[in-house]
N, C-alpha and C positions, 0 to 999 in steps of 0.2 A: 332419679334421672337415669336414662339409658346409658349415659357416659360412665356411670358407676357400676354397670353390669359386666361381669366377666362372661356370663352365658345368658343368652336370650333365645329361647326356643318357642316357636309357635306352630301348633298343628303338625308336629313331627310324626310321620308314619314310615315304618320300615317293615317290609315283608320278605320272607324267605320262602319262595315257592308259594304254597297255600297257607303258610303259617304267618299270622300277623304278629310280629314281635313288638311293635310299637304302634299305637292307634291314637293319633291326634294328641301327642304329648306337648304340654306347655311347661316351660321351666325357666325361672329366673334365678341366677346366682350372683350375688353382689360381691364386689371386690372386698377381700378381707373376711369373707364368710366361709365357714365350714358347713357344707350342705350334705346331708346324708341321703342315700338311696336305700330303701328297704322294700322287700317283697319276697314272696315265695319263689322257689326255683321255677324258672321259665317265665317270670313276670316281665322280663325285658331290661333288667338292670345292666347286664353286660353289654347288650346291644346299644343302649344309650351311652354308656361309657365309651364304647368303641367309636360312636359318632363324634364324641367330644375330642377323642384322640386322633381323628382322621383315619381310622382303620376301616371305616365304612361310610357310605353317604346315604342320606335319607331319600326315600322314594318321593316324598312330598313334604311340604312345610318349609319353614324358614328358620335357619339357625345362624346366629351371630355369636362369635367368640372373640372376646376382647375388642368389641366394637367393629369387627370385620365380618361381613357375610361369608359363610362357608360355601365354597363352590362344589363342583361335581368331582374334583380330583381327589384321589386318595393320598392325603398328605397331612401330617400333623401341623396344625396352625402354629404360627410363630408365637412363642411365649407359653406353649402348652407342653406338659410332660406328664408321664405317669405310666401305668401298666394295667392290663386286664389279664385275668387267668394266670396271674403270677408273673414275675419278671423273667425275661429271657436272658439266661446267663450261659457263659462258656464253662462247662464243668472242669476242663483241664487247665483253666487259667486261675490265677489267684484273684482275690477280691480287687486288689490294686490293678492288676492287669486287665480285668474285665472293664473297670472304669476307664482305663487308658484306651482300650480298644474302642469303647463307645465314644470317648472324646475325639479320637482320631476319625471315626466315621462321621462325626458332626463337623469335622474340619477344625477342631480345636487342638491347640498344642497341649499334649498330655502333661508337659512339665508345668504348665500354667493354668491348668483346668480346674484347680482347686480340689484335686482328688483327696489329698490328706485332710482338707477341711471337711468335706462331706463324709468321709469315713469316720472322722471324730464326731461329727454331728449325730450320726446314727449309732454310735457306740461300737464300731467295728475296727478301731485302730489296732487292737491287739491281735486280730486275725487277718490283717490286711494282706499278709504275704502267704496265706494258706489257700490251697486250691478249693474252689467252691463246691467240688463234688462231695466234699465231706461236710458241707454246711447243713445245719438243720433247716427246717421250713422257715422258722422265725428269722434265722440269720439271712436266708435268701430274700425274705421280704424286706428286711432292713437294707440289704445291698441294693435291691430294686429301688427303694426310696432314695438311697444315695445317688444312684444313677440319674434319677429324675431331678434331684437337686443340683446336679452339675450344671444344668442349663439356666439355673436361677429362674424358674418358671413363674409366670403371673397367674397361671391356672394349673393346678396340680390335680390329676385324676387318678384315683387309686381304687383298686378292687381288693377288698378284704385285706387292708394293710396290716391289721393286727393278727392275721391268721398264723397260728403256730407260735405266737410270742408268749413267753412266760410273763408273770406279773411285772417283773422289773423291766423287761423289754417293752411291754405294752406301755408302761408309764413313760419310758424314754421316748417312744414314738409319739405318744400323745403330746409330750412336751414340745417335740419338733414341730408338729402340726399346729399347735397353739401359737408358737412363736412365728411361724410363717404367716398365719392369718393375722396376727397382730401387726406384722410388717406390710400387710396389704395383699398378700397372695390369696386367691380364692382356691378353696379345696372342695372337690366333689369326691365323695367316697361311698362305696357300698359296703355293707356288713350285715351278717346275720346276728351279730352280737348287739343286742339292744342296749346293754350297759355302755358299750363303746360309743354308740351313737348319742346316747343321752349325755355322756361325759363330754363329747366333743362338739356336737352340732347345735347351731342356733336354729336351723330349719331342717325339715326333712320332707322328702317326697316318698309316698308309699305307692308302689305299683302293684297291680294285679292283672294278669292276662293282657299285658301291654297297655293298660290304661291307668291314668292317675286316679287314685281313690282318695288321696289327701296330699296337699302341698301347702306348707306354711310353717310358722314358728312352733316350736315344741310346746309352748305354753297353751296353744290351742288344743293340745291333746291332754292337757292337765286333768287331774282326777276330779276337778270340780265340774267337769262336763259328763262324767260317767261314774257310776258306783264301782269302787274297787274293794277287794279284800285286803285287810291289813292284819299283820301279826302284832299283837299287843302283849307286852310283858310288863307287869307291874309288881309292886311290893306286896299287894294283897289281891290275888286272883279272884277270890270269891266276891269280895266287895266290888271289884272292878266289873265283874260280870253283872252283878245286880244293878250297878249304875248304868252300864251299857244297855241293859234291857229297858231301863226307864228313860233313856235319852231318845228323843224324837229323831227319826231318820237313821237310827243305828239298828242293824240286824246282826245278832250273834249267830254265826254260821258254824261254829265248832271250836274245838281245842286242838292244838298241834301236839300236845303232850309236852313233857319236860325236856328241855334242852339246856345242858350245862346247869342243871338244877333249877331252872326257871320254868314255871308253867305258863304257857302262852295261850291267849284267847284270839280267835279269828273273828273279826267284825267286818261287815260290809257297809259302806257308807260313801256319800259324797263328802267333799272336803269341808263344807260348812258344818255338817253334822259331826264330822270327826273333830273339828275345832271345839265344838260344844262339849263333846265327850272329854277331851283333854282338859278343858277348863274345869269341868265338873270333878275330874280326878284330882286336880290340883287343890280345888276347894275342900275336897274330902281328905286331904292329906295323904293321898295315895301316890307314891312315886312312880313315874313312867320310866321304865328302864330300856324299853325298846318299842318303837313304832315304825313299822316298815311295810311297804306293799308286798303282798305275796307274789304278785306279778307286777312288773314296772308299768307305769302309765303308758309308755310307748308300746310295750309288748301287748298290753291289753287293747289299746287302740288298733294296733296292727292286726291282732286276731279278729277283733270285731269287724273292722272295715273289710279285710280280705274275705272273711266268711260271708259277709253281706254281699260283696261284689260277686263272689263265686256263685252264690245262690241266684242272683240276678242274671248272671251269665248263663247259667244252666236253664233258667226260665226262657231267656231269649233264644237259646239254641233249640229249645223244645217247641217253639212256635212254628 
């Protein structure tokens, strides 16, 4: 039902002079969903995020955010927060002072704006009184997230939120976003990190040259729809190779060499054939110590779909 949609976009087009940034984009984002945007540089991701944040308006099409049609004015819709191209911070102010200034701009009392709460939520309590000019990229990203959380948004829009984060920081931010979604907040985020999108998102939209080349659940991009290369490490590499060669639907494409003393085999297969291989290995008493895609399903789909779209785009341009 549309009442459950945080974002409903139909036929969104946006041009900058002769450049078509978005070309007939449709997008649905459900409340409580983390929706990922992925695409090569120049695909239109930042432009689309800017429209959701009220930093730009579409040339044509219809956009509804939290059930309200978006007009022609440049303004962030009520209940929406986030950032594109990194958060805007005052480098001479501390983290706490930055949030207090933002709260004051929004008409909130800085003493009751929940500043300490959001600093704790993003893991910046210990540096709350340090000037942000000395912050790392990851710390600035987390402070930008804290600023967005001050408004208790129902739609959170983030551009590369894990950019510059170390593994611990990334895990912390992922936890924050998961909790927000569990509480009903819709999250739209862009990232070049396929592992982040696969860890966080239930649905993704893949853009190329301003057009949608895929939009839907991640499981639609699962490996059973396309053959992927897998790295296979077993207790008996030679026997595993012989079994793989004899399994229908399995192609042995190479060896990756020893890593940590383990010889790895690279096989190419659809998921059903891979299941048959694993079952055969178990029956033969061969232990499977590692089985992982060389390239993630999302990354494989991204490369295939964007390459296909780019080829079609070049053909259209050549007509």
